[in-house]
C-alpha positions in Angstrom: 70.7 -93.9 -115.0 67.6 -95.2 -115.5 67.0 -97.2 -119.1 65.3 -94.6 -121.9 61.5 -96.8 -122.4 60.6 -95.1 -125.1 56.6 -95.7 -124.0 57.4 -93.5 -121.0 56.8 -90.9 -123.1 54.9 -91.6 -126.9 51.5 -91.6 -126.9 49.6 -91.6 -129.7 46.0 -91.6 -130.2 44.8 -95.3 -131.0 41.2 -96.7 -131.9 39.6 -99.8 -130.7 36.7 -102.0 -131.0 34.6 -102.6 -127.6 30.8 -103.3 -126.4 29.5 -100.1 -125.1 27.0 -100.5 -122.2 23.8 -98.1 -122.3 22.0 -99.8 -119.2 22.9 -102.6 -116.1 20.6 -103.7 -113.9 21.4 -106.2 -111.1 18.5 -108.4 -110.1 17.6 -111.9 -108.3 15.3 -114.5 -109.7 14.0 -117.7 -108.3 11.8 -119.3 -110.3 10.1 -122.9 -110.1 10.4 -126.5 -112.2 8.6 -129.4 -112.6 8.7 -131.9 -115.4 5.8 -134.4 -116.2 6.4 -137.7 -117.1 8.6 -140.5 -117.9 12.5 -139.2 -117.9 15.8 -140.0 -119.6 17.7 -141.4 -117.0 20.2 -144.2 -119.8 21.4 -146.4 -117.3 18.6 -147.1 -114.7 17.8 -150.7 -115.1 14.5 -151.3 -115.4 12.4 -152.9 -111.7 15.6 -150.4 -109.2 14.8 -150.2 -106.1 14.9 -146.3 -105.2 13.4 -146.1 -102.0 15.4 -143.8 -100.3 17.0 -142.2 -102.8 18.4 -139.0 -103.0 18.0 -137.0 -105.8 19.7 -133.2 -106.3 20.6 -131.0 -108.9 23.1 -129.1 -111.4 22.5 -126.2 -113.5 24.3 -124.7 -116.4 22.9 -122.0 -118.7 22.4 -123.5 -122.3 25.5 -123.8 -124.5 24.0 -122.3 -127.8 21.1 -119.3 -127.0 21.3 -118.3 -123.7 19.0 -115.4 -123.8 16.8 -114.5 -126.5 15.0 -111.4 -126.7 11.3 -112.2 -127.0 10.1 -108.8 -127.0 11.4 -105.6 -127.1 8.4 -102.4 -126.3 9.3 -98.4 -126.0 8.1 -96.9 -123.0 7.8 -93.4 -121.6 9.5 -93.1 -118.2 9.3 -89.8 -116.0 12.3 -89.8 -114.4 13.7 -86.7 -112.1 10.7 -84.3 -113.7 12.5 -85.5 -117.1 10.6 -87.7 -119.7 12.3 -91.0 -120.9 12.0 -93.2 -123.6 12.6 -96.8 -122.6 12.3 -99.8 -123.8 10.4 -103.1 -122.0 12.5 -106.1 -123.1 10.7 -109.9 -122.6 13.4 -111.5 -121.9 13.4 -115.8 -122.6 16.5 -117.2 -120.2 17.5 -121.2 -121.2 19.3 -123.6 -119.0 20.2 -127.2 -118.5 19.1 -129.1 -116.0 20.6 -132.4 -114.9 19.1 -134.1 -111.9 21.1 -137.1 -110.2 19.3 -140.1 -108.3 21.5 -141.4 -105.3 20.5 -145.1 -104.1 21.2 -146.1 -99.8 23.8 -148.1 -101.5 25.5 -145.4 -103.1 25.4 -146.2 -106.6 24.3 -142.8 -108.8 22.1 -143.0 -111.3 22.4 -138.9 -113.9 19.8 -137.7 -116.4 20.5 -136.8 -119.9 20.1 -132.6 -120.2 16.9 -131.1 -119.8 15.5 -127.7 -121.2 14.7 -125.0 -119.3 13.2 -121.7 -120.0 11.9 -119.2 -118.0 11.0 -115.9 -120.0 10.9 -112.4 -117.7 10.2 -108.7 -118.1 13.0 -106.3 -117.6 12.7 -102.1 -118.6 16.5 -100.8 -119.7 17.7 -98.5 -121.9 17.6 -101.4 -124.5 16.7 -99.2 -128.0 16.6 -101.4 -131.0 19.5 -102.6 -132.0 21.6 -103.1 -128.8 21.7 -106.9 -127.8 20.6 -107.9 -123.8 23.9 -109.8 -121.8 23.3 -111.5 -119.2 25.6 -113.3 -116.6 25.0 -114.9 -113.3 27.0 -114.6 -111.0 25.0 -117.0 -109.2 23.2 -120.0 -110.4 22.3 -123.1 -108.0 19.4 -125.4 -108.2 17.4 -127.8 -105.3 15.1 -130.2 -105.4 12.1 -128.9 -103.1 9.9 -132.0 -103.3 9.7 -135.4 -105.1 6.1 -137.1 -104.4 6.3 -140.4 -102.8 8.6 -143.0 -104.1 10.2 -142.4 -108.1 9.2 -145.2 -109.8 12.5 -147.2 -112.7 11.7 -148.5 -115.9 14.0 -149.3 -118.2 16.3 -145.7 -118.7 13.8 -143.9 -117.7 12.7 -142.4 -114.7 8.9 -141.3 -113.2 8.4 -138.9 -110.6 4.9 -138.1 -109.5 5.3 -134.6 -107.9 8.7 -133.3 -108.6 9.8 -129.6 -107.8 12.6 -128.2 -108.5 14.0 -124.4 -107.5 16.0 -122.9 -109.4 17.6 -119.8 -108.2 19.9 -117.3 -109.9 22.0 -113.4 -109.0 22.3 -112.1 -112.8 24.4 -108.6 -114.3 21.7 -107.7 -117.2 23.8 -105.3 -120.0 22.3 -103.9 -122.7 25.4 -103.4 -125.3 26.0 -101.7 -128.9 29.8 -102.5 -130.7 31.0 -99.3 -131.2 34.2 -98.0 -131.8 36.4 -95.6 -129.1 39.6 -93.8 -129.6 41.7 -92.4 -127.0 45.7 -91.4 -126.4 47.5 -94.4 -125.2 50.9 -95.5 -123.8 52.1 -98.7 -125.2 52.7 -101.1 -122.7 56.5 -102.6 -122.6 56.6 -105.9 -121.2 57.7 -106.5 -117.3 61.7 -107.9 -116.4 61.8 -111.0 -116.1 61.9 -112.4 -112.6 65.4 -113.4 -110.4 65.7 -117.3 -109.5 68.1 -119.0 -107.2 68.3 -122.5 -106.7 67.9 -122.6 -102.8 70.7 -123.0 -100.5 70.6 -126.9 -99.0 68.3 -127.6 -96.4 68.9 -129.2 -93.1 65.7 -130.5 -91.0 66.0 -129.7 -86.9 67.1 -131.8 -84.6 66.0 -132.1 -81.6 69.5 -132.5 -79.3 67.8 -133.1 -75.8 66.4 -136.2 -76.5 68.9 -137.5 -79.4 71.3 -139.0 -78.7 70.3 -139.3 -75.3 73.0 -138.4 -72.4 75.9 -139.5 -71.2 74.8 -141.4 -67.9 
């Protein structure tokens, strides 16, 4: 007989706190970043020969304030014959970029983190009070150009025409915290998986070659 599990029949209304999604879009964006002047590379000795060096990059969302809403403007749109009020948002996305310079002999120099900001406008149902959350489903960068040979000084590298291209695939949502009620069945823990020690395993043999057949 199957054991009686209370969760199979017992349900009750429960309330939980969740984020309601007001609107949601997915879009791609690509932009370029061209830093000027000496860039901090703490381990670079003065007069390092950077001829033939390869420059690469890494980019991640900034740890603090990765997304900032700069402006929120109501706009009227006609959708399927109905007039709706949406919000045109100006948002600033903040990234942390790191440059990596690899010499032909394999020596690697890494820059201090560089803050990169990008502003763009999106139209969402995002009335006052809602927040904007961005999930980067893909975030990558590559060095498009370095110009001539970089010049090294003690702790810095100067590029003549450095261009870094950053590409993002982003999921943008407008959200607001709400409390919802629904009828739920309480979960029960699953049974522990059975475990048994394996038996003795002998490797396959090759009787056709060893021992050799009797002569």
